[in-house]
C-alpha positions as a LaTeX table, in Angstrom:
\begin{tabular}{lrrr}
\hline
Residue & $x$ (\AA) & $y$ (\AA) & $z$ (\AA) \\
\hline
Met1 & $-49.20$ & $-38.53$ & $-0.99$ \\
Thr2 & $-48.30$ & $-35.24$ & 1.19 \\
Arg3 & $-50.72$ & $-34.11$ & 3.18 \\
Pro4 & $-52.54$ & $-30.33$ & 2.26 \\
Asp5 & $-50.51$ & $-28.78$ & 5.20 \\
Glu6 & $-47.12$ & $-30.71$ & 4.65 \\
Leu7 & $-47.54$ & $-29.16$ & 0.98 \\
Val8 & $-48.55$ & $-25.20$ & 2.39 \\
Ala9 & $-45.73$ & $-25.26$ & 5.13 \\
Arg10 & $-42.89$ & $-26.15$ & 2.40 \\
Met11 & $-44.26$ & $-23.19$ & 0.57 \\
Val12 & $-44.48$ & $-21.12$ & 3.20 \\
Ser13 & $-40.75$ & $-22.14$ & 4.25 \\
Asp14 & $-39.81$ & $-21.55$ & 0.46 \\
Thr15 & $-40.84$ & $-18.22$ & 0.53 \\
Gly16 & $-39.04$ & $-17.32$ & 3.84 \\
Asn17 & $-41.21$ & $-13.75$ & 4.75 \\
Gly18 & $-44.43$ & $-12.14$ & 4.35 \\
Gln19 & $-42.95$ & $-9.26$ & 1.81 \\
Ala20 & $-43.02$ & $-12.15$ & $-0.70$ \\
Leu21 & $-46.91$ & $-13.16$ & $-0.57$ \\
Pro22 & $-47.32$ & $-11.67$ & $-4.34$ \\
Leu23 & $-44.50$ & $-14.39$ & $-5.58$ \\
Leu24 & $-46.20$ & $-17.10$ & $-2.89$ \\
Ala25 & $-49.32$ & $-16.04$ & $-5.08$ \\
Tyr26 & $-47.63$ & $-16.47$ & $-8.18$ \\
Thr27 & $-46.18$ & $-19.97$ & $-7.36$ \\
Leu28 & $-50.09$ & $-21.09$ & $-6.75$ \\
Gln29 & $-51.28$ & $-19.85$ & $-9.99$ \\
Arg30 & $-48.54$ & $-21.86$ & $-11.51$ \\
Leu31 & $-49.06$ & $-24.94$ & $-9.54$ \\
Tyr32 & $-52.96$ & $-24.35$ & $-10.14$ \\
Ser33 & $-52.07$ & $-24.35$ & $-13.95$ \\
Glu34 & $-49.88$ & $-27.47$ & $-13.60$ \\
Ala35 & $-52.79$ & $-29.04$ & $-11.80$ \\
Arg36 & $-55.48$ & $-28.52$ & $-14.45$ \\
Glu37 & $-53.25$ & $-29.38$ & $-17.37$ \\
Ala38 & $-52.61$ & $-33.09$ & $-15.29$ \\
Gly39 & $-56.02$ & $-33.34$ & $-15.49$ \\
Thr40 & $-56.37$ & $-33.06$ & $-11.23$ \\
Thr41 & $-57.66$ & $-30.26$ & $-8.68$ \\
Val42 & $-55.32$ & $-31.79$ & $-6.27$ \\
Leu43 & $-52.31$ & $-29.45$ & $-5.64$ \\
Ser44 & $-49.61$ & $-32.03$ & $-4.61$ \\
Ala45 & $-45.35$ & $-31.39$ & $-4.17$ \\
Thr46 & $-44.87$ & $-34.02$ & $-7.23$ \\
Leu47 & $-47.19$ & $-31.07$ & $-9.29$ \\
Tyr48 & $-44.59$ & $-28.54$ & $-6.45$ \\
Asp49 & $-41.79$ & $-29.53$ & $-7.95$ \\
Lys50 & $-42.32$ & $-30.01$ & $-11.46$ \\
Thr51 & $-42.90$ & $-26.09$ & $-11.60$ \\
Gly52 & $-39.90$ & $-25.63$ & $-9.70$ \\
Gly53 & $-41.98$ & $-24.47$ & $-6.51$ \\
Val54 & $-40.93$ & $-21.29$ & $-5.04$ \\
Arg55 & $-37.86$ & $-21.09$ & $-6.53$ \\
Gly56 & $-38.75$ & $-21.65$ & $-10.15$ \\
Ala57 & $-41.45$ & $-18.72$ & $-10.00$ \\
Leu58 & $-38.34$ & $-16.70$ & $-8.28$ \\
Val59 & $-36.48$ & $-17.33$ & $-11.46$ \\
Asp60 & $-39.22$ & $-16.66$ & $-14.26$ \\
His61 & $-40.14$ & $-13.30$ & $-12.66$ \\
Ala62 & $-36.76$ & $-12.10$ & $-12.36$ \\
Asp63 & $-36.02$ & $-13.18$ & $-16.02$ \\
Ala64 & $-39.29$ & $-11.23$ & $-16.87$ \\
Ala65 & $-37.95$ & $-8.33$ & $-15.58$ \\
Leu66 & $-34.71$ & $-8.31$ & $-16.89$ \\
Ala67 & $-36.17$ & $-8.53$ & $-20.10$ \\
Glu68 & $-38.35$ & $-5.58$ & $-19.59$ \\
Ala69 & $-35.77$ & $-3.56$ & $-17.50$ \\
Thr70 & $-33.28$ & $-4.23$ & $-21.27$ \\
Ala71 & $-36.30$ & $-3.80$ & $-23.40$ \\
Ala72 & $-37.50$ & $-0.58$ & $-21.51$ \\
Thr73 & $-34.27$ & 1.61 & $-21.11$ \\
Gly74 & $-32.51$ & 0.26 & $-23.32$ \\
Ser75 & $-29.85$ & $-1.06$ & $-20.39$ \\
Thr76 & $-27.55$ & $-4.62$ & $-20.99$ \\
Asp77 & $-28.03$ & $-7.55$ & $-18.68$ \\
Glu78 & $-24.79$ & $-6.55$ & $-17.17$ \\
Glu79 & $-26.22$ & $-2.99$ & $-16.06$ \\
Val80 & $-29.31$ & $-3.62$ & $-14.91$ \\
Leu81 & $-27.69$ & $-6.70$ & $-12.50$ \\
Thr82 & $-25.06$ & $-3.58$ & $-11.67$ \\
Ala83 & $-28.10$ & $-1.59$ & $-10.62$ \\
Leu84 & $-29.27$ & $-4.45$ & $-8.45$ \\
Leu85 & $-26.28$ & $-4.68$ & $-7.10$ \\
Arg86 & $-26.55$ & $-1.22$ & $-5.37$ \\
Leu87 & $-29.49$ & $-3.02$ & $-3.31$ \\
Ile88 & $-26.84$ & $-6.11$ & $-1.74$ \\
Thr89 & $-23.77$ & $-6.65$ & 0.51 \\
Val90 & $-21.93$ & $-8.67$ & 2.65 \\
Asp91 & $-22.18$ & $-9.96$ & 6.09 \\
Ala92 & $-18.82$ & $-10.35$ & 8.36 \\
Asp93 & $-18.84$ & $-13.75$ & 7.14 \\
Gly94 & $-18.80$ & $-13.06$ & 2.78 \\
Arg95 & $-22.87$ & $-13.68$ & 2.61 \\
Pro96 & $-24.87$ & $-11.69$ & 0.16 \\
Thr97 & $-27.93$ & $-9.99$ & 2.05 \\
Arg98 & $-30.28$ & $-7.21$ & 1.96 \\
Arg99 & $-28.53$ & $-3.20$ & 1.16 \\
Gln100 & $-31.82$ & $-1.44$ & 2.14 \\
Val101 & $-30.70$ & 2.37 & $-0.09$ \\
Pro102 & $-32.79$ & 5.37 & $-0.16$ \\
Leu103 & $-35.17$ & 5.84 & $-3.28$ \\
Asp104 & $-33.48$ & 9.13 & $-3.58$ \\
His105 & $-30.16$ & 7.89 & $-3.16$ \\
Leu106 & $-30.70$ & 5.93 & $-6.93$ \\
Ser107 & $-29.98$ & 7.87 & $-10.17$ \\
Asp108 & $-32.76$ & 8.25 & $-13.00$ \\
Ser109 & $-31.09$ & 5.53 & $-15.00$ \\
Thr110 & $-30.72$ & 3.37 & $-12.04$ \\
Gly111 & $-34.25$ & 3.40 & $-11.14$ \\
Arg112 & $-35.82$ & 2.84 & $-14.69$ \\
Glu113 & $-32.76$ & $-0.47$ & $-14.79$ \\
Val114 & $-34.78$ & $-1.89$ & $-10.99$ \\
Thr115 & $-38.96$ & $-0.59$ & $-11.82$ \\
Pro116 & $-39.36$ & $-3.92$ & $-13.69$ \\
Phe117 & $-38.08$ & $-5.92$ & $-10.54$ \\
Val118 & $-40.34$ & $-3.44$ & $-7.93$ \\
Ala119 & $-43.38$ & $-3.70$ & $-10.64$ \\
Arg120 & $-43.10$ & $-8.07$ & $-10.00$ \\
Arg121 & $-42.57$ & $-7.53$ & $-6.44$ \\
Leu122 & $-39.16$ & $-8.87$ & $-6.06$ \\
Leu123 & $-38.15$ & $-5.41$ & $-5.07$ \\
Thr124 & $-40.32$ & $-3.56$ & $-2.48$ \\
Val125 & $-40.02$ & $-0.08$ & $-1.62$ \\
Asn126 & $-41.28$ & 1.20 & 1.80 \\
Asn127 & $-41.31$ & 3.97 & 4.25 \\
Ser128 & $-37.72$ & 3.55 & 7.10 \\
Asn129 & $-37.15$ & 6.17 & 9.81 \\
Gly130 & $-38.19$ & 8.81 & 7.64 \\
Gln131 & $-36.87$ & 7.44 & 4.19 \\
Thr132 & $-38.61$ & 5.77 & 1.60 \\
Val133 & $-36.06$ & 3.13 & 0.91 \\
Val134 & $-35.82$ & $-0.07$ & $-1.78$ \\
Asp135 & $-35.56$ & $-3.47$ & $-0.54$ \\
Ile136 & $-35.00$ & $-6.76$ & $-2.05$ \\
Ala137 & $-38.02$ & $-8.47$ & $-1.28$ \\
His138 & $-36.79$ & $-12.14$ & $-1.44$ \\
Glu139 & $-32.91$ & $-13.42$ & $-0.57$ \\
His140 & $-33.34$ & $-16.17$ & $-2.41$ \\
Ile141 & $-32.95$ & $-14.37$ & $-5.28$ \\
Phe142 & $-29.01$ & $-14.47$ & $-4.23$ \\
Thr143 & $-28.46$ & $-17.95$ & $-4.73$ \\
Ala144 & $-31.87$ & $-19.21$ & $-6.76$ \\
Trp145 & $-31.06$ & $-16.67$ & $-10.01$ \\
Thr146 & $-28.32$ & $-17.50$ & $-11.92$ \\
Pro147 & $-27.31$ & $-14.37$ & $-13.44$ \\
Leu148 & $-27.54$ & $-11.75$ & $-10.43$ \\
Ala149 & $-25.50$ & $-15.20$ & $-8.68$ \\
Thr150 & $-22.51$ & $-14.77$ & $-10.87$ \\
Ala151 & $-22.83$ & $-10.77$ & $-10.92$ \\
Ile152 & $-22.31$ & $-11.03$ & $-6.86$ \\
Gly153 & $-19.56$ & $-13.64$ & $-7.30$ \\
Gln154 & $-17.80$ & $-11.52$ & $-10.14$ \\
Ala155 & $-18.39$ & $-8.22$ & $-7.74$ \\
Ala156 & $-17.39$ & $-10.20$ & $-4.00$ \\
Asp157 & $-14.45$ & $-7.92$ & $-3.44$ \\
Gly158 & $-16.31$ & $-4.84$ & $-4.33$ \\
Leu159 & $-19.06$ & $-6.10$ & $-2.00$ \\
Arg160 & $-16.73$ & $-6.52$ & 0.31 \\
Leu161 & $-14.91$ & $-2.93$ & 0.48 \\
Arg162 & $-17.67$ & $-1.35$ & $-0.03$ \\
Ala163 & $-19.48$ & $-2.88$ & 3.06 \\
Ala164 & $-16.04$ & $-2.49$ & 5.39 \\
Val165 & $-16.28$ & 1.21 & 4.57 \\
Glu166 & $-19.56$ & 2.17 & 5.16 \\
Asp167 & $-19.41$ & 0.19 & 8.29 \\
Thr168 & $-16.78$ & 1.62 & 9.44 \\
Ala169 & $-17.63$ & 4.78 & 8.67 \\
Ala170 & $-21.49$ & 4.18 & 10.58 \\
Asp171 & $-19.59$ & 2.86 & 13.71 \\
Trp172 & $-17.59$ & 6.80 & 12.98 \\
Asn173 & $-20.59$ & 8.51 & 13.30 \\
Arg174 & $-21.90$ & 7.36 & 15.72 \\
His175 & $-19.24$ & 7.29 & 17.98 \\
Gly176 & $-18.67$ & 10.91 & 17.58 \\
Arg177 & $-16.22$ & 11.41 & 14.80 \\
Pro178 & $-13.24$ & 10.81 & 16.45 \\
Thr179 & $-9.99$ & 10.45 & 14.67 \\
Asn180 & $-8.69$ & 7.57 & 15.35 \\
Tyr181 & $-11.86$ & 6.11 & 13.70 \\
Leu182 & $-9.92$ & 7.35 & 10.21 \\
Trp183 & $-8.69$ & 5.19 & 7.78 \\
Glu184 & $-4.95$ & 5.95 & 6.78 \\
Phe185 & $-4.60$ & 8.16 & 3.31 \\
Asp186 & $-3.15$ & 5.33 & 1.40 \\
Arg187 & $-6.59$ & 2.79 & 2.36 \\
Ala188 & $-9.10$ & 6.02 & 1.81 \\
Thr189 & $-7.51$ & 6.67 & $-1.06$ \\
Glu190 & $-7.00$ & 3.46 & $-3.22$ \\
Thr191 & $-10.75$ & 2.64 & $-1.67$ \\
Arg192 & $-12.37$ & 5.83 & $-2.95$ \\
Arg193 & $-10.77$ & 5.16 & $-6.29$ \\
Ala194 & $-11.81$ & 1.18 & $-6.06$ \\
Val195 & $-15.41$ & 1.50 & $-5.03$ \\
Asn196 & $-18.21$ & 3.83 & $-7.07$ \\
Leu197 & $-18.30$ & 6.41 & $-4.79$ \\
Thr198 & $-21.89$ & 7.32 & $-5.93$ \\
Glu199 & $-23.44$ & 3.94 & $-4.12$ \\
Leu200 & $-21.59$ & 4.46 & $-1.01$ \\
Thr201 & $-23.69$ & 6.16 & 1.47 \\
Pro202 & $-23.15$ & 10.06 & 2.34 \\
Ile203 & $-21.51$ & 9.11 & 6.04 \\
Ala204 & $-19.25$ & 6.56 & 4.08 \\
Arg205 & $-18.52$ & 9.53 & 1.54 \\
Ile206 & $-17.67$ & 11.84 & 4.22 \\
Phe207 & $-15.63$ & 9.45 & 5.89 \\
Leu208 & $-13.61$ & 8.83 & 3.40 \\
Asp209 & $-12.93$ & 12.57 & 2.45 \\
Ile210 & $-12.35$ & 13.43 & 6.28 \\
Ser211 & $-9.56$ & 10.00 & 6.49 \\
Arg212 & $-8.14$ & 11.78 & 3.31 \\
Arg213 & $-7.81$ & 15.13 & 4.65 \\
His214 & $-6.59$ & 14.05 & 7.90 \\
Gly215 & $-3.75$ & 11.38 & 6.31 \\
Gln216 & $-2.34$ & 14.66 & 4.16 \\
Arg217 & $-1.94$ & 16.80 & 7.22 \\
Arg218 & $-0.63$ & 14.17 & 9.30 \\
Arg219 & 2.18 & 13.18 & 6.42 \\
Arg220 & 2.73 & 17.06 & 6.28 \\
Arg221 & 3.53 & 16.99 & 9.44 \\
Leu222 & 5.69 & 14.00 & 9.37 \\
Thr223 & 7.44 & 15.33 & 6.40 \\
Ala224 & 8.55 & 18.26 & 8.05 \\
Ala225 & 9.38 & 16.65 & 11.56 \\
Leu226 & 11.93 & 14.41 & 8.99 \\
Thr227 & 13.05 & 17.34 & 7.02 \\
Ser228 & 14.13 & 19.06 & 10.13 \\
Ala229 & 15.62 & 15.80 & 11.81 \\
Leu230 & 17.29 & 15.15 & 8.32 \\
Leu231 & 18.71 & 19.20 & 8.97 \\
Leu232 & 19.58 & 17.99 & 12.54 \\
Val233 & 21.72 & 15.15 & 11.39 \\
Thr234 & 22.97 & 16.40 & 8.40 \\
Ser235 & 24.13 & 19.54 & 10.34 \\
Gly236 & 26.26 & 16.98 & 12.83 \\
Ala237 & 27.65 & 14.86 & 10.49 \\
Phe238 & 29.00 & 18.02 & 8.64 \\
Ile239 & 30.00 & 19.34 & 11.87 \\
Ala240 & 31.47 & 15.62 & 12.61 \\
Leu241 & 33.43 & 15.87 & 9.39 \\
Val242 & 34.77 & 18.82 & 9.93 \\
Gln243 & 36.03 & 18.06 & 13.46 \\
Trp244 & 37.72 & 14.77 & 11.87 \\
His245 & 39.59 & 16.99 & 9.75 \\
Ile246 & 40.80 & 19.57 & 12.09 \\
Ala247 & 42.15 & 16.26 & 14.09 \\
Val248 & 43.79 & 14.92 & 11.40 \\
Asp249 & 45.31 & 17.68 & 10.00 \\
Arg250 & 46.57 & 18.46 & 13.84 \\
Gly251 & 48.06 & 14.68 & 13.86 \\
Lys252 & 49.51 & 15.52 & 10.37 \\
Ala253 & 50.85 & 18.93 & 11.76 \\
Thr254 & 52.38 & 16.80 & 15.41 \\
Glu255 & 53.70 & 14.45 & 13.06 \\
Arg256 & 55.69 & 17.06 & 10.80 \\
Glu257 & 57.06 & 18.56 & 13.73 \\
Arg258 & 57.82 & 15.62 & 15.24 \\
Arg259 & 60.05 & 15.01 & 12.34 \\
Thr260 & 61.53 & 17.93 & 12.24 \\
Ala261 & 62.64 & 18.20 & 15.67 \\
Val262 & 64.80 & 14.14 & 15.00 \\
Ala263 & 65.54 & 15.70 & 11.75 \\
Gln264 & 67.48 & 19.00 & 13.61 \\
Arg265 & 68.23 & 17.15 & 16.12 \\
Leu266 & 70.84 & 14.83 & 14.42 \\
Ile267 & 71.85 & 17.87 & 12.20 \\
Thr268 & 73.01 & 19.32 & 15.68 \\
Glu269 & 74.87 & 16.37 & 16.52 \\
Ala270 & 76.53 & 15.67 & 13.34 \\
Thr271 & 77.37 & 19.72 & 13.61 \\
Ala272 & 79.26 & 18.58 & 17.19 \\
Leu273 & 81.21 & 15.81 & 16.13 \\
Pro274 & 84.66 & 16.63 & 15.39 \\
Ser275 & 86.41 & 16.86 & 11.90 \\
Ser276 & 88.24 & 13.93 & 12.01 \\
Thr277 & 84.55 & 11.82 & 11.83 \\
Pro278 & 83.20 & 13.37 & 8.84 \\
Arg279 & 81.83 & 9.69 & 7.66 \\
Arg280 & 79.66 & 9.98 & 10.56 \\
Ala281 & 78.96 & 13.72 & 10.58 \\
Leu282 & 77.92 & 12.66 & 6.61 \\
Lys283 & 75.47 & 9.78 & 8.05 \\
Leu284 & 74.06 & 11.73 & 10.64 \\
Asp285 & 73.27 & 14.61 & 7.94 \\
Leu286 & 72.13 & 12.00 & 5.38 \\
Ala287 & 69.61 & 10.56 & 8.07 \\
Ala288 & 68.32 & 13.82 & 8.92 \\
His289 & 67.63 & 14.94 & 5.21 \\
Glu290 & 65.65 & 11.76 & 4.34 \\
Ile291 & 63.35 & 12.40 & 7.70 \\
Asp292 & 62.35 & 15.75 & 7.07 \\
Gly293 & 64.49 & 17.25 & 3.42 \\
Arg294 & 63.45 & 21.04 & 4.86 \\
Val295 & 66.26 & 21.42 & 7.23 \\
Gly296 & 68.82 & 22.24 & 5.63 \\
Ala297 & 70.75 & 19.39 & 5.52 \\
Met298 & 71.85 & 19.15 & 2.00 \\
Asp299 & 74.25 & 22.15 & 2.83 \\
Gln300 & 76.11 & 20.51 & 5.43 \\
Ile301 & 76.88 & 17.17 & 3.31 \\
Ala302 & 78.03 & 19.05 & 0.35 \\
Thr303 & 80.67 & 21.36 & 3.07 \\
Ile304 & 81.55 & 17.70 & 3.88 \\
Leu305 & 82.02 & 16.50 & 0.48 \\
Thr306 & 83.96 & 19.36 & $-0.54$ \\
Asp307 & 86.14 & 19.64 & 2.52 \\
Asn308 & 86.81 & 15.82 & 3.05 \\
Thr309 & 88.50 & 13.25 & 0.46 \\
Leu310 & 86.53 & 10.51 & 1.90 \\
Gln311 & 87.22 & 6.36 & 1.31 \\
Ala312 & 84.53 & 4.39 & 0.63 \\
Ser313 & 84.15 & 0.18 & 0.31 \\
Leu314 & 82.37 & $-1.35$ & $-3.01$ \\
Thr315 & 80.82 & $-4.16$ & $-1.96$ \\
Asp316 & 78.86 & $-6.48$ & $-4.09$ \\
His317 & 81.95 & $-5.99$ & $-6.72$ \\
Leu318 & 84.47 & $-8.18$ & $-7.44$ \\
Asp319 & 85.82 & $-6.50$ & $-10.92$ \\
Ala320 & 88.14 & $-3.80$ & $-11.52$ \\
Val321 & 86.16 & 0.04 & $-11.32$ \\
Ser322 & 87.40 & 2.16 & $-13.82$ \\
Gly323 & 85.30 & 5.34 & $-13.27$ \\
Val324 & 83.65 & 6.68 & $-10.41$ \\
Ala325 & 80.52 & 9.50 & $-10.95$ \\
Leu326 & 78.30 & 11.38 & $-8.97$ \\
Thr327 & 74.24 & 11.41 & $-9.38$ \\
Pro328 & 72.82 & 14.96 & $-10.46$ \\
Asp329 & 71.09 & 14.85 & $-6.62$ \\
Gly330 & 74.81 & 14.37 & $-5.25$ \\
\hline
\end{tabular}
């Protein structure tokens, strides 16, 4: 049989802290009622387990508070649970924990939704650093009460994000708000979209706004720098292209000059030949015309053909030749 002091120790352990004394009193009342129904005056561990203990009392209280909140405000269960999530954050290990919120930071509708939980001492209203704050009275509710446990699981990512921005903003403010603590523009913007800004602390909202403005200024400076660099690169590329074309043109001009010089030298050699060697002169003039048609070799060729009777051998043709004709180009 469980000794009375052991049962008391178990109940105190399940209660957790002094803030939940009303819950402990309710648990004792349930336990006493169960003992009377069982026809005994002994409060035993068996009766304690049968009533569900502190956990059972907590769940009963929470269920009743939720029903009262929806009836009084017309809100849905989900809306009331969302209001309770205002008072919950996650620690570094992702575990849900209390989050004190100044009473004047809660909207009127949220205040009405959580009032039944305050009345049943599941939430407390205390003074902290000169502010009236609302707080969770009993952290066992995070896991013991299924509706809230489910809501916490579904909102886990949002709670982690809210905790991250609030923790960073608090560090930023504590260290004198240095710019190296600020988030990048995209991260601050995405966070603003992902969280309910009304649920953030004032410092967290200021932190996100300044992060975005600082990020915008950095982007403008970076854009200006990139534009200048692009202009320099583009200008350099244009200059390089022009220089390349000039070099190519110069190369082509040099090649034309070289070919013209060779053609003119061939014409000069053909002109210097004695008239008894028209065939050789004709070959030199034809070569000059092939190299550079602008040097006037055709005049020389026409003169040679007009002034001389040339004989030529017809190769690769074994039959008799019946006629000879000149092409239009001579």
